[in-house]
N, C-alpha and C positions, 0 to 999 in steps of 0.2 A: 544459523547465521555465525562466521566464522567471529570469533573476539576478541582474538587473539593477537591481531593489532589494530584493532581500528573499535573505538567504543561503539557500541550501543545505546539508542535514548532509547528508553521506553516511554509509552505513554497509556493510559486506560482511559478510557471516555467508555459514557454510556452508546450504547447502540440505537442512537436516538439523531436523526439529521444535524438537527440542532447543533450538536457538539462535533460535527464532521471540521466545519471551519478552524478550530483549534490545531487539530490535527495538521488541515493545510498550512497554516503560517508557520506553524513546527518545522515542514518539511521544508517550505519556501525559506525560510534561514538555515536551515543547515543545507538544502542545494546549492545558496550563494556561497557559504564555506566550499564545499566540495568546487563550485570555478564553474555554476553553471548559469549561461546567459539568459535574461528575461522570459525568454520567449520559451524554453526548456523547462524554467521553473515555474510557468505559467502552465506549460503540460504535464508537470508531476502535478501540481496543482488538482488536476483534472483527473488525474489516474489514483490520485489519493482518493477523493470521491467515488470513483466505482469500486476502490479495492471497501473503504466503508461500509457503500452500500451493500455489495455483497455479501461482505460477513453478518451486516445488519438484519440481512432477510434470510439469509441460510443460518443464521445463528440462532439460539434459545432465547435470544432477547437478556442475558448477561452482556456485564461489560465488552465493548473491546480491548484487546491486548495488541497493541501495534509498535512494533520494534522497528528504529531506525537507525541504517549504519550508516553512516556517511566518510567516505574514503576520499579524501581530500587532495583534488588533482585525478581521480580516478572513475567514482562512481557513486552511484546511491543505493540505496535499494531499501524497500516499503515491504515490511512483511506483518500480515494480521495476522490473529486467530482468534477463535468464539468458537465456544460448544455447541453440537449442533442440532438445530430446534426439530422439532419432529415433522412438520411438513416439506415436501420438496420445494424449492426455489425455484421461479417461474422462469420455464426454457429460453423464454423470447428474450426477457431481459438479460438473461445472462449472456445471449449472444450478442445483443447490444454493447454491454458492459466489455465481450472482448473483442467487440469492433473498435472498442475506444481504444482498449489497452494496446489493440497493437500499432497504434500510431501515436502514442503518447509514451510508450515504453519500448526498450532494446528487447524485453523478455520478462513472462509473465506465468500465472498460472496459479490454478484452482486447485483444490484436493481434501477432500476428508480422509484423515486418517488418524488412527489412535485417541479416538473419542475428540478431536478438534477439528473444526473449518479451519483451513488453512489460504489465505489468500493474498499474492503478493506481486512486486514489482520490479524491475529493474532499468536505470539507465545509466548508462556510460558517457563518460564526457569524449568528445567527437574524439578521433584518430586513439584511445585508449581500446586496447588492444584484448 
């Protein structure tokens, strides 16, 4: 993430669905600061659930590290990382997550690199190039 001009909010939560709500709430508040409307904020919350779920499933059980870049008037980017687990994630579930993210985010990705699983989404305000 580019942190030279926009602060990054970092959250660390257990890889447990019961804690994902705190990430959704934080992202919702930051999305308001960026300038998103209620519908877009709801979309972002859905996307955050998918990012957290993907990380929890693909990770080794360690805490999820979520970084949120909220550029007021421009965009919001959510990026999470966790060390990879021993087993391969369920391909069908990941296909479903990709479908959801393709609707709620302008761009998204998932990769395993340098000993970390990384999943991210980004949404720009309408009209932002």
